[in-house]
C-alpha positions in Angstrom: 16.5 -8.8 -0.3 13.6 -11.1 -1.3 10.6 -10.9 1.1 8.5 -13.7 2.1 5.0 -13.4 3.3 4.9 -15.0 6.7 2.7 -18.0 7.4 -1.2 -17.6 7.9 -2.1 -17.9 11.3 -5.6 -20.0 10.0 -4.0 -23.2 10.4 -3.6 -23.8 6.8 0.0 -24.3 6.9 1.4 -21.0 5.3 -0.9 -20.7 2.3 -3.0 -17.3 1.6 -6.6 -17.7 2.9 -9.1 -16.9 0.0 -9.8 -13.2 -0.3 -13.3 -14.1 0.4 -12.8 -16.0 3.6 -13.2 -12.9 5.8 -12.9 -14.9 9.0 -9.5 -16.2 7.9 -8.4 -12.9 7.2 -9.3 -11.1 10.5 -7.4 -14.0 12.3 -4.4 -12.8 10.1 -5.0 -9.4 10.5 -5.3 -10.0 14.4 -2.0 -11.7 14.4 -0.1 -8.4 13.1 1.6 -6.3 15.7 -0.2 -3.3 14.4 -3.4 -1.7 16.1 -5.9 -1.3 13.8 -8.4 0.7 15.9 -11.2 -2.2 15.5 -11.2 -1.7 11.8 -11.4 -4.7 9.9 -9.0 -4.1 6.8 -9.3 -5.4 3.3 -7.3 -8.6 2.3 -4.8 -6.6 0.3 -4.0 -4.4 3.2 -3.2 -7.3 5.3 -0.9 -8.6 3.0 0.5 -4.9 2.4 1.2 -4.4 6.1 2.8 -8.0 6.3 5.3 -7.0 3.5 6.0 -3.7 4.9 6.8 -5.2 8.3 8.8 -8.2 6.8 10.8 -5.1 5.1 11.7 -3.8 8.7 9.5 -0.8 8.5 7.5 0.4 11.4 4.0 1.8 10.9 1.1 3.0 13.0 -2.3 2.5 11.5 -4.8 5.7 11.0 -8.2 5.0 12.2 -10.6 5.0 9.7 -13.3 7.8 9.7 -16.8 7.2 8.3 -17.5 8.9 5.0 -13.9 10.5 5.1 -11.2 9.5 3.0 -8.1 9.0 5.2 -4.5 8.0 5.0 -3.6 4.5 5.6 -0.8 4.6 8.0 1.9 6.9 9.8 5.1 5.5 8.5 7.8 5.9 11.6 10.7 4.4 9.6 10.2 7.3 7.3 10.5 10.0 9.3 6.5 10.1 10.5 5.1 10.9 7.1 1.5 9.8 6.4 1.0 7.4 3.6 -1.5 5.5 1.6 -1.3 1.8 0.5 -2.3 0.7 -2.7 -2.8 -3.1 -4.2 -3.3 -3.0 -7.7 -5.5 -6.3 -9.1 -2.8 -6.5 -11.9 0.9 -5.5 -11.0 1.0 -2.9 -14.0 1.0 0.8 -14.2 -2.1 1.8 -15.5 -4.1 0.0 -12.6 -1.7 1.5 -10.2 -2.1 5.1 -11.6 -5.9 4.4 -11.5 -5.7 3.6 -7.9 -3.5 6.5 -6.7 -5.3 9.3 -8.7 -8.7 8.2 -7.8 -7.6 8.5 -4.1 -6.0 12.0 -4.7 -9.2 13.0 -6.5 -11.7 11.5 -3.6 -9.3 13.0 -0.8 -9.5 16.5 -2.1 -13.4 16.5 -2.8 -13.3 16.0 1.1 -10.8 18.8 1.6 -7.9 16.0 2.5 -4.8 15.5 0.9 -2.8 11.9 -0.3 0.4 12.6 -1.1 2.6 9.7 -0.4 1.8 6.1 -1.9 3.1 2.8 -1.4 2.1 0.5 -4.5 2.2 -3.3 -3.3 2.6 -5.4 -6.6 3.3 -8.6 -4.5 5.8 -11.3 -5.7 6.3 -9.2 -9.2 9.7 -7.6 -9.9 9.9 -4.1 -10.3 11.5 -4.0 -13.5 13.1 -1.1 -15.8 10.1 -0.7 -17.8 7.6 -0.4 -15.0 10.0 1.6 -12.8 10.2 4.1 -15.8 6.5 4.2 -15.9 6.1 5.0 -12.4 8.6 8.0 -12.6 6.3 9.8 -15.1 3.1 9.7 -12.7 3.5 13.5 -11.8 3.7 14.4 -15.6 0.4 16.0 -17.1 -1.0 15.8 -13.8 -0.8 19.1 -12.7 -3.9 19.2 -10.4 -3.4 15.5 -9.0 0.2 15.2 -8.2 1.7 13.3 -5.4 4.9 13.9 -3.5 6.8 10.4 -2.9 6.0 7.0 -4.2 7.4 3.7 -3.4 6.8 0.5 -4.8 6.6 -2.8 -2.6 7.7 -5.8 -5.0 9.5 -9.3 -4.9 12.9 -7.6 -4.6 11.9 -5.2 -1.6 11.0 -1.8 -1.2 11.9 1.1 -3.6 11.5 4.6 -3.7 10.3 6.0 -7.4 11.9 9.4 -8.0 9.0 11.2 -9.5 9.5 13.5 -12.6 7.7 16.4 -13.1 8.5 17.2 -16.9 
């Protein structure tokens, strides 16, 4: 299933507002059927939530706590697990791995845990080469392993079966 982003609510005829146009992103965020608890989320998070909802997922945004890393959402259509949404600047494995590892390490420093991740690579396709790299995320990361990983891509949402060896 190919996911299409919904038209923006900024009157631009469906185009993406530039990331620097904060007012346009806030308007776009306000059109989502998700309670963000007054948080103004980043453009990549708005896009990720739009794409999750377009794939039929049901989520509840977790309010941010000042100076404390929190997971991004409760994933109701996945049994109520908490998950973190990451959108790398480049749709490659190294950029994604860095974002995931940094989030895990930062959470541990605050006695928190981040175990479930959704990586949004946008309109890029999750090909076999990238899938295999994601499958190996936990290898050689004994202190920063994660439990589950999904990739949101042009073809939809796919869970990655993580290997440990």
